N, C-alpha and C positions, 0 to 999 in steps of 0.2 A: 211299283212293286220292287222287291228285292231279288237279286240274283247274284250268284258267285260268278265272277268272270276272270278270264286270263286275257290281259291286254298286251302282255309281253311274255314270251316263252321263258320257262324256267321252272324252278321247284315250286310245288303248291304252297308251301309254308310262307314263301316270300312273294310269289307272283300272282297268287289267287286272291282276289279282293272282292268284298261285298259291295255291290253297286246298286244304285237306284236306276231302274230302267222303265220304259213304257210297257204296259201290259201288252201281250201279243194278241193278235186278232186271228180268229179261226179262218182257214182257207179251204178250198175244195179238196175233198179227199182226206181231210184231217179232222182231228178232235182237239178241242181246247179243254185242258184239265186243270183243276185245282189240285196242286201237288200235295200228296200225303207222305210219300216216302221215296227216297232215291237210293239205288244201289250203286256202289262204287267198285271199280275193278282196275287191274293194273293197266289196261289200255288207256284209262283216263289219265293216269300218271304220265304215260308215254306221250299222250296228246299235249299235256301241259308243257312237256319238255320239247315238243316238236319232233319226236322220234317215232311217231306212229305212222303207218302207211296212209291213213286218212288224216289230212291236215286241214281242219276247218279254218276259215278266215278269222283273223283277229278283229275285235275281241270275241271270245266264245265262252259258253258255259259248259263245263264238263259234267259228266254223269250220264251214262248210257242206258240206264234202266229206271223207269218211273212208274209209280202207282199213284193214281189220282182219280178224282171224281169228275165225270164228264160235265163240263159247264156249258159247252156249245158244240154243235155238230156241223161240219162243213157240207157244202153241196156234194151230191153224189155218193154219200156214205149211207149204207144200209146196215141193219143188224145191231145198232146201238141206240141207247136212249139216254137223254140227259138225266143225271143222277146216278147212273151206273158207275161202279168202280172197275177200273181196268188196269192191267199191267201191260207195259209196252217197252219196245226198244225205241230209244230216243228220249226227248225231254231233257231232264237234268236238274241241276241245283238252282231252281228258281221257283218262286211261289206259284206261278202259272206257266204252263208250257203248251205248245202245239205239237202234236205228234201224228205221224201217218196212221190212218185207221187200219191199214193192212198189217201194221206191226203192233196191233193191240188186241187183247183178248180179255173177256169179262172175268173178273176174279170171283170165285164162289164165296158165299157169305161166311163160311167157316174158316177162311184163310185170312189171317191178319195182314194188314198192309205192309208191315216191315218184312214179314216172311215172303209175301208175294214179290216184293222188290228185290229179294235175293235170288229169284228164280230165273228171270229171262236169259241173261248171258251165261251164267254158270251151268244151269240145268238145261237150258236150250242147247248150248254147245255140247254138253255131255250126253244128252239124249241122241243128238245127231251123231256123235262120235260112237257111242256104244251100239246103237241100233242101226242107223243108216249106213255108217262106214265100217263098224266093227262086226256087224252081224252076230252080236252076242247071243248065245244060246243058254238056256237053263242048264245048270250043272257044270258049266265051264268055270275055269279059275282065272280071276282077273287080278293083275298087279296094278296098284295105284301108287305112283310117286307123288311127292308133295301132297300127301293125302289129307293134311289138316287145312289146306288152303281152300279157297272158294270152289274151284273146279274139282279139286281132289275130293273134298267132302261130298260134293254132288255125285261124283263117280261111285263112291262107296254106297250111297243110298240107292242110286238108280241101278247099279249092278245087283245089289241084294234084292231089289224089287223084281228084277228079271230072273231071279233064281240062281244067281252065280255065287261062287265062293270067292271072297275078297281077301287078298293079302295087301296090307297097307304099309307104306314106308313113310315115316315122319320123324322129326327131330325134337327130342326133349319130352319130359314127363307130361307136361300139360297137353301137348299136341297128341302124344300117344293115347292119353286118356280120352281126348276128344274123338279120336278115330274109333276107339273101343265103344264109346257111347253111341256112335253113329251106326254101329253094327258090324264093323270089320271082323272077320273071323280070326285073322292073325295080324298083329301090328308089330313091325320091326322098327326099333329106335336106331336111326342111323348115327346118333351120337355115340351109342354103344357099339354099333356095327357099321363103321364107315364103309367097309367093303361088304355090302349086304348080300352079295351074290349067293354065298353058301347058305345063309339063313333063308333066303327066298326059295332056293332049290329044295331045301329040306321041307319047308312048309308046303311047297307045290306038289312034291312027290314026283314019281317017274314021268308023268305026263308033261311036266313043265307048265309054263304060263301060256294059256290060250289067248288072252287079250291083255296087252299092257297099255295102260292109260297114263301117258307121260306129259305133264305140263312143264317139266323142269328142263329136260334136254341136257346138253353139255356133257359133263363128266358122269352125270347120273345115267344118261343114255348108254354110255359105254359099259356100265355095270348091268343095267336092267336088260339089255339085249341078250346078255349071256344066259339069262334065265328062260328064254323063249322056248316053247315046245314046238313040235312039228305042226305045220300048217297054222301057226299062231299069227295074230294080227297085232302089230305094234302101232298104236295110235299116237301120232305126233300132234300134240295139242299146243305146245308153246316152248319157249326157250329162256326161261328164267335164269338158267345157268349157262347160257350161251348156245350158239348154233353148232351142232355137232357134225362130224364127218362120219358117214356110215360105211362100214366095211362090206363090200358087195360079196366077198367070198363067204363070210359068215352067214349072210342072209340066204345065199344059195344052199350052203351045206345043211342048214337047219330048216330050209323050206318055209320060212316065215315071210310075211309081207310087212313093209313099211307103208303106213296108210296116213296120208295127209288129212287133217281135219280143219277146214276153214268154213265155219258155220256162217259167218257174216256174208261171205261171197256166195254161199249156197242160197241164202235168202234172196239175194239180188237176182239169182237165176230162177228161183222158185218161191216167190213171196207167199204163196198159199200154204207152204209147208210150215210157216210160223204158227198158225192157229192149230194145225194138227199136232205139232210137237209140244207146244205149250199147253194145249188142251189136255194132252196125256199127262204132262207134269203136274198141272193144277189138280187133275182128278186124283193123282197119288197124294198130293198135298192135303186134299180135303179128307182123305182117309187116314192120314198120318204116316203113310209109307214114305213120304218125302217130308222131312222136317229140317229145313236148312240150318246149318250151324251159323249162328249170328255172333259177331263181335258185339261187345256191350254197346247199347244204343248211343247214337251220336245226335246231338241237337244241330239245328241249322247253323247256329253260330260257330259250331266246332267243326264245320265241314272241311276247311282248309287244313287244319292240323290232322284230321282223320285221314285225308288223302296223303299227306306227308308220311304219316305213320305206316300207311299201306306201302308207300314207296320204299320206306326204310325196313320193310319186312318185320314190323313190330306187331302186326295184327294176326289174327287167325280167323278162319271161317269167312263170312261175308260181312263187309262193312256197309251199314245202311244208315243214311241220314234221315231222321224223321222230322217232319215239319209240324 
C-alpha cells in the first residue's frame, strides 16, 4: 500500500515522499481503518522538521487526524463494529492505518468524512480550551486571534454555539469574509488595524474581553492582553508568532488569568475525555452548528505540497487530504 513518509527531517515539499509499504496489522486495543480523509495541522509540519515535542522514530507518516472505515478490530475492543466510520487521533497519510480505539469515535451518518477529519485536533482542542479550561458562559465576549486558521475558526463556531459574542481578528479581505461567514459578530482586519487594541476595546465595550482564545502568541499577545476585562481568562493555545513574556503586574492589576491549554497531554491523563469532547462536537456538526472551514480539497497525491503550503501560511481553515 502507499503511504507518505519522512525518512529525513526537513521541509515537507522536499523530504516527504510517497512510499510503498506493507499493510499494517491490527493489534490489541486498536482498530484497522481503510482511510477516507486525513486532517493536517501545524504540528505535522513541526514533526517533519523535528521541532515538535513528540519526535517519532524515522521513517514516520505525518497526519494526526484520520477518518476511515473499520476493517478489523483488535482484541479487547468493545463498542465498535466492522464497517463503521470513525474519526480518531492518530493514523495519517496512508491508505490503511492502525489507531488506538480509545482515541476513536463513531461519525454520525450526516457528517461528511472530510468535515469529520477537520474536527479532532482543532475542535477537540477548542472544546477543551473554551469549556474545560476557560469555563465559558453564555453571554460572555470572546476574542479570537488568528481567527481564520484551523483552531481560530473552530473557536468562532464553538463560542457561538455556547451563546457567546465573538470578536475575531484576521488579516486580509478573504480571511475577514471567512470569519464573517463563520458567524463572528465583529471582525477586525489587522492589515488595516495593525494595533487592533482600540478596535477590540470599542467592540467589546466597558466589560472588556471575558475570554481570549490566542493560538498566535508573540506580539499579538502583547496587544490582546490589553483588552482583557476583570476576571478574564486568557487561553494560551500556541505560539505561531513566537513565545511571549507575560507582564505579571498587568495580570495582577486587571485580575485576569493566563490559562495554559495542552489538550494532547490532558488526553494522556484522561483518555475517556476524548469520546465526551468529540461526541459533543460531532453532535453539533450533525445539526450544522459546527461546520468546519475547509481549504479546497487536496488529493492524496498532493499531500506533500499541501503540507508545505500550510507551513508557509498559504492556507486557511483546515487542510484535509481525501483518499
